[in-house]
C-alpha positions as CSV (number, residue, x, y, z in Angstrom):
1,M,39.1,158.5,99.0
2,S,36.0,156.6,97.9
3,L,36.0,152.8,98.4
4,L,35.5,152.6,94.6
5,L,38.9,154.2,94.1
6,K,40.6,151.9,96.6
7,R,39.6,148.6,94.9
8,K,42.5,146.8,93.2
9,S,42.9,143.4,91.7
10,I,45.0,141.3,94.2
11,R,46.6,138.1,92.9
12,Q,48.8,137.0,95.8
13,F,47.3,135.9,99.1
14,K,48.4,134.8,102.6
15,S,47.2,131.3,103.6
16,K,45.1,132.7,106.5
17,P,41.4,131.7,106.1
18,V,38.7,134.2,105.4
19,A,36.2,134.6,108.3
20,E,32.7,133.2,107.8
21,E,31.2,136.7,108.6
22,A,33.3,138.2,105.8
23,I,32.1,135.5,103.4
24,T,28.5,136.2,104.3
25,A,29.0,140.0,104.0
26,M,30.5,139.5,100.5
27,L,27.6,137.3,99.4
28,Q,25.0,139.7,100.8
29,S,26.6,142.5,98.9
30,A,26.7,140.5,95.7
31,M,23.0,139.7,96.0
32,Q,22.2,143.3,96.6
33,A,23.3,144.2,93.0
34,P,20.8,145.7,90.6
35,S,19.2,143.3,88.1
36,A,16.9,143.7,85.2
37,R,13.3,143.0,86.1
38,N,14.7,142.0,89.5
39,Q,15.5,138.6,88.0
40,Q,18.5,138.0,90.2
41,P,20.1,135.4,87.9
42,W,22.8,134.4,90.3
43,E,23.8,131.5,92.4
44,F,27.1,131.1,94.2
45,V,29.5,128.3,95.2
46,V,31.8,129.0,98.1
47,I,35.1,127.0,97.6
48,K,37.5,126.5,100.5
49,R,38.9,123.1,99.5
50,R,42.6,123.5,98.6
51,D,42.5,120.7,96.0
52,I,39.5,122.3,94.2
53,L,41.1,125.7,94.2
54,D,44.3,124.3,92.8
55,Q,42.4,122.5,90.0
56,L,40.5,125.7,89.2
57,S,43.8,127.6,89.1
58,E,44.8,125.5,86.1
59,T,41.7,126.3,84.0
60,K,43.2,129.3,82.3
61,G,46.2,131.6,82.7
62,G,44.2,134.3,84.6
63,A,43.1,131.7,87.2
64,K,46.6,131.4,88.7
65,P,45.7,133.5,91.8
66,L,43.4,130.7,93.0
67,A,46.6,128.7,93.7
68,T,47.3,130.9,96.7
69,A,43.8,132.1,97.6
70,P,42.2,130.4,100.6
71,L,38.8,131.1,99.2
72,G,37.1,131.2,95.8
73,I,33.6,132.1,95.0
74,L,32.1,130.8,91.8
75,L,29.3,132.9,90.4
76,L,26.8,130.9,88.4
77,M,24.3,132.5,85.9
78,R,20.8,131.1,85.7
79,E,19.4,130.5,82.2
80,D,15.8,130.3,83.4
81,V,15.1,134.0,84.0
82,G,12.8,136.5,82.4
83,A,15.3,138.9,80.7
84,P,18.0,136.6,79.4
85,S,19.8,139.3,77.4
86,M,20.4,141.2,80.6
87,R,21.9,138.3,82.6
88,P,25.5,139.1,81.9
89,Q,25.0,142.7,83.1
90,D,23.3,141.5,86.2
91,M,26.1,139.1,86.9
92,A,28.7,141.7,86.3
93,A,27.0,144.0,88.9
94,A,26.9,141.2,91.4
95,T,30.6,140.4,90.8
96,Q,31.6,144.0,91.2
97,N,29.6,144.3,94.5
98,L,31.4,141.2,95.8
99,L,34.8,142.8,94.9
100,L,33.9,146.1,96.5
101,E,32.8,144.4,99.7
102,A,36.0,142.4,99.8
103,A,37.9,145.7,99.6
104,N,35.7,147.2,102.3
105,L,36.7,144.3,104.5
106,S,40.4,144.8,103.8
107,L,40.5,141.6,101.8
108,G,42.2,141.1,98.5
109,A,40.3,139.8,95.5
110,V,40.5,139.4,91.8
111,W,37.8,138.7,89.1
112,I,38.5,135.7,87.0
113,G,36.3,135.7,83.9
114,V,34.8,132.4,82.7
115,Y,31.7,133.3,80.7
116,P,31.2,133.3,77.6
117,R,34.2,131.1,76.9
118,E,32.8,127.6,76.4
119,E,36.2,125.9,76.8
120,T,36.7,127.6,80.2
121,M,33.1,126.9,81.3
122,D,33.6,123.3,80.4
123,K,36.8,123.1,82.4
124,V,35.0,124.6,85.5
125,R,32.2,122.1,85.0
126,A,34.6,119.2,84.9
127,I,35.9,120.2,88.4
128,I,32.6,121.4,90.0
129,T,29.3,119.8,89.2
130,V,27.0,122.5,87.9
131,P,23.4,121.9,86.9
132,K,22.8,122.4,83.2
133,H,20.6,125.5,83.7
134,L,23.5,127.3,85.4
135,L,26.4,128.8,83.5
136,P,29.8,129.4,85.2
137,F,30.1,133.2,84.9
138,A,33.2,134.1,87.0
139,I,35.4,133.0,89.9
140,V,36.6,135.5,92.4
141,A,39.8,134.6,94.2
142,I,39.7,136.0,97.8
143,G,42.0,136.2,100.7
144,H,44.2,138.3,102.9
145,P,46.6,140.2,100.5
146,D,50.2,139.2,100.2
147,Q,51.0,142.2,98.0
148,S,50.5,145.9,98.1
149,T,46.9,147.0,98.0
150,N,47.8,150.6,97.1
151,V,46.2,151.8,93.9
152,E,49.1,153.3,91.9
153,T,47.1,154.9,89.1
154,L,43.8,156.5,89.0
155,R,42.1,155.8,85.7
156,Y,40.1,159.0,85.3
157,D,40.6,160.4,81.8
158,E,38.7,163.5,80.7
159,K,39.4,162.7,77.1
160,R,37.0,159.8,77.4
161,I,34.1,162.0,78.4
162,R,31.6,163.7,76.1
163,V,29.1,166.2,77.5
164,I,25.8,167.0,75.7
165,E,24.2,170.1,77.0
């Protein structure tokens, strides 16, 4: 089965730390994402401090997995790039690449959306100092899974496909 069909959102983690080599591999994969005009609007904050992860876990309901994750990666979106309307797509591609590399490394991960919710972005900024030209886009909680990683349901649905010949 393709790696793409093995990726699953993992929300419960063991306390075991994530290896530095794995962190580097996930960041390399994220930065390999396609981007409009090759603008690469991303920057990353690697978060290992338990107190910071705990604070971030309280920013919104969907952030609770950070309470058990030994690692969080905050993706920041630059505002000073040439194709601003394409930034969210570029950032989504980088986030997906990071998630896929985590799955490839047998790690668990879950995408926690931040952008475009101003309230959530402000909460993240209150915990982590972020320069004004960078927008908090997403946080990915990462760790060794403490739940099943088996994908129960494949989402392929022929009814959602239209062919033009």
